[in-house]
N, C-alpha and C positions, 0 to 999 in steps of 0.2 A: 353678347350684351353690348351691341353697338347702339349708342344713342347720340343724338346731336346735342352738343353743349356749346354755349358761348365761350369761345376761347379768344385770346388776344391775337388778332391777325398780325402778320409781319413776316419778315425774312431774316433768317439767321444763317450766317455763313461760317462753316467750320473748315479752316484751311491750314495748310502747312505742307511739310515734305512727306514722303512715304514713311511709313512706320511711326507716325506721330499720334495716331489714335483718332483720326477724323471720322472714319467709318464707324468706329466703336462709339463715338460721341452721338452720332445720329441714331445708331442702333439702340442705345440706352434711352435716348429721349423718346423715340417712337414706342418702345416697350412701356415706358411710364404712362404715355397717353392711353395705350391699349389697356393697361391695368385699371385705369380710371374709367374705362368704358367709352373712350373717345375714339372715333374711327380714324385710323391712321393708315397710310399706304406708303410702301417703300418702292422707289423707282430706281432702276439702274440702266446704263446703256447696254444694248445687246452685244456690243463688241467686247464687253468685259466678261469673259467666261473662264477666267483663270481658275476659280475655285468651284463655282456652281453657276449654272445658267440662270437659275430662278431664285437667287438669294443674294442679299448683301452679306458678304462674308469678310470678316476681318482677317488680318494676317495670322492671328492666333487661333483662327478656326470658329469663332463665334459667328452665328448667322441668323438672319431673319428672312422669311419669304419676301420676294420682291417681284415686281413686274419688270420684265426685261423689254426695253423699248428702243425703237429706231432713233438714233441721234438726230436725224433730220426731221422727224415727225413732231407733231404738236402734242403736248401733254394734255391739252384741253379736249382731245379726242378720246381719252382713256376714261371710261365710265367710272372706274374705281377712284380716279383722281377727283373727278367732279363730285362724287358722293362722299368724299372724305373731308374731315375737318382739318387734318394735318397731313402734309405731303412731305416726304423725306427722300431726297435725291442724292444718290452716291455717284462719285466720279463725274461731277458736274463739268469739269474741264473738257470732257470729250463731246459734250452736246454742241449743237450748232446755235447760231444767234437767235433763232426762234424761241429758244428756251427762256431768254431774258423777258421777252414780251409775255410769254405764257405765265411765268412766275409773277410778273407784275399784275396780271389779270387775276390770278389765283388769290393774291393778297387783297386786291380790291374786292373780291368776293367774300372776304372775311376769313380766309384760310391762313393757317400758320404754315410756313414753308421753311424747311431746313435743307441746306445743301452742304455736301462735303466734297472737297476737291483740292487738288494741287494748286497752289498759287503760282509756283514757278516751274518751268520746264527744266530739263537737265542742264541747259546752258545758262540758267539764271534769268531767263526772260519770263515776264508774267504771262500766264494763260489768259487770253482775252476774256473768255466767259467768266472765269472766276473773278478777274479784276473788275469787270463791269458790275457783277453782282455784289462784290464787296462795297462798291461805291454807293449802292442804293439800299444796302442792308440796314436793318434796325440794330443788328448786333453782328460783330465779327469776332470770332475766336481763333487766334493763331496758335496752333498746336506745334509743339517742338518734339522731335525725335531725339534720340541720343546719337551723337556722332559715333559712327562705327570705327573710327580711327583713334579718337582721343577721349571720348566720353563726355565732351562738352555738349551744349545744346546744338542740335543740327538745324540748318536752315534750308538745305537743298537736297534733292534726290539726285545723286551723282550716278551717271551711267557707267557701268564697269566695262562695257564693250565699246569698241571704236566704230561708231556709225552715226549718221546724222538723222536717223528716223526720229521724228518728233513724237509720234505715237507708236510706242512699242511696249506692249503689255508684258509685265513680268513682276517678279518680287525680288527676293534677295539674290536670285541667280543673276539678275541684270542690273539691279540698283542697290545703292547703299546711301544711307543718310549721312551727310557730312556737315561739319561746321564751316564757316567761311575760310578759316585758316587752312584746314585740311583740304578743302575743295580747291583752294588756290594752289596749294602744293601739288596736288594730283594733276591739275591742268597745266602746270608748267613743264611737265615731262614731255 
C-alpha cells in the first residue's frame, strides 16, 4: 500500500551518545510513515554489519530492513531513495561529505529526511558530518543514555580499550555511555 502523499519536507537529526535511542527513534518514525501508507526507506553504511548487514538494528534487537550502501557513494543513485517520500539514515557520522549535499537535494525535492548518529567521538570531538547536518536541520533531538558508572545522563561514548582508532565498530564490549564527570575521571587515569 505505497502511495505518494504530501508530507512536510525537511531534515531531522537524532543525535547523542551510544545507547541513547537514536536508531530506535528513526526506526519508530519510519514505521509510523509505513503504517500510514507513505513510502519510507532506511539506509545504513555498509561498514556497519555489527548485527545485520541489511537492517537498521537497535542495541536491544529491534530491526527494520535497510539498504546497506557505500559511505563514499551518492544517495541520489539509489532508486528506492529517489522513489520514497521519507528517507531515514542510520549511523550518519560514518558517511563522507557527499551525503550533506545529497540530503539537501532530497529535502529540496520535497522529501522528509531523518538521520541518526553520534554527535561526538570517544575523545569528545564533534563528528563533522553530524555537526554540519545539525546546523542545517529543521529539528535536532539530542538523546541521552544513562551513565554506566553513576546513572546520570550520559553525554559521550567512552572507549573501554586503549587505542586511537576513530572508527571502531562495537557495542558494550568496546564502549560505555558516560556523563561528563565519570568521563573526566576515567580519562585522568
